[in-house]
C-alpha positions as CSV (number, residue, x, y, z in Angstrom):
1,M,-10.1,0.6,4.4
2,I,-7.7,2.8,2.6
3,A,-6.6,0.1,0.1
4,D,-10.2,-0.1,-1.1
5,C,-9.9,3.6,-2.4
6,P,-6.9,4.0,-4.6
7,V,-6.1,7.6,-5.6
8,E,-6.5,6.8,-9.3
9,A,-10.2,5.9,-8.6
10,T,-11.0,9.0,-6.9
11,G,-9.6,11.4,-9.7
12,W,-7.9,13.3,-7.0
13,D,-5.3,15.6,-8.6
14,P,-3.6,17.5,-5.8
15,N,-2.2,21.0,-6.3
16,A,1.2,22.0,-4.9
17,K,-0.3,23.1,-1.4
18,E,-2.1,19.8,-1.0
19,K,1.0,17.7,-2.1
20,A,2.9,19.6,0.7
21,A,0.3,19.0,3.3
22,L,0.1,15.3,2.4
23,I,3.9,15.0,2.7
24,A,3.9,16.9,6.0
25,I,1.3,14.4,7.3
26,I,2.9,11.1,6.1
27,T,6.4,12.0,7.3
28,T,5.3,12.3,10.9
29,D,5.8,9.5,13.2
30,A,2.1,8.7,13.1
31,G,2.1,9.0,9.4
32,K,4.9,6.6,9.1
33,K,3.2,4.1,11.5
34,C,0.1,4.3,9.4
35,Q,2.1,3.5,6.2
36,D,3.7,0.6,7.8
37,S,0.4,-0.7,9.1
38,L,-1.1,-0.4,5.7
39,F,2.0,-2.1,4.1
40,H,1.6,-5.1,6.4
41,E,-2.1,-5.3,5.7
42,L,-1.5,-5.2,2.0
43,T,1.4,-7.8,2.2
44,A,-0.7,-10.1,4.2
45,A,-3.5,-9.9,1.6
46,Y,-1.0,-10.4,-1.3
47,I,0.5,-13.5,0.4
48,K,-3.0,-14.9,1.2
49,A,-4.1,-14.4,-2.5
50,A,-0.8,-16.1,-3.7
51,E,-1.3,-19.1,-1.4
52,A,-4.8,-19.4,-2.8
53,Y,-3.3,-19.8,-6.3
54,G,-1.0,-22.5,-4.8
55,V,2.1,-20.5,-4.7
56,T,4.0,-21.7,-1.5
57,D,7.6,-20.6,-2.3
58,I,8.2,-17.3,-0.5
59,Q,10.6,-16.0,-3.0
60,A,8.1,-16.5,-5.7
61,Q,5.5,-14.7,-3.9
62,M,7.6,-11.7,-3.3
63,C,9.2,-11.4,-6.8
64,G,6.3,-12.4,-9.0
65,A,6.7,-13.1,-12.7
66,R,9.5,-11.1,-14.4
């Protein structure tokens, strides 16, 4: 799972060419679908964790402590 491998943990420091390549990939239709899928996966995990703590108010789950 991509979420299990954050960029910070890898120490990856992309150069300009790598950044441009990444942008080119994630702005394609397939890249956008992948990002949407990951977002839904992360959101579901976040809500599940909030519910495990007893948080049932949707607005509280989405806004968190401020």
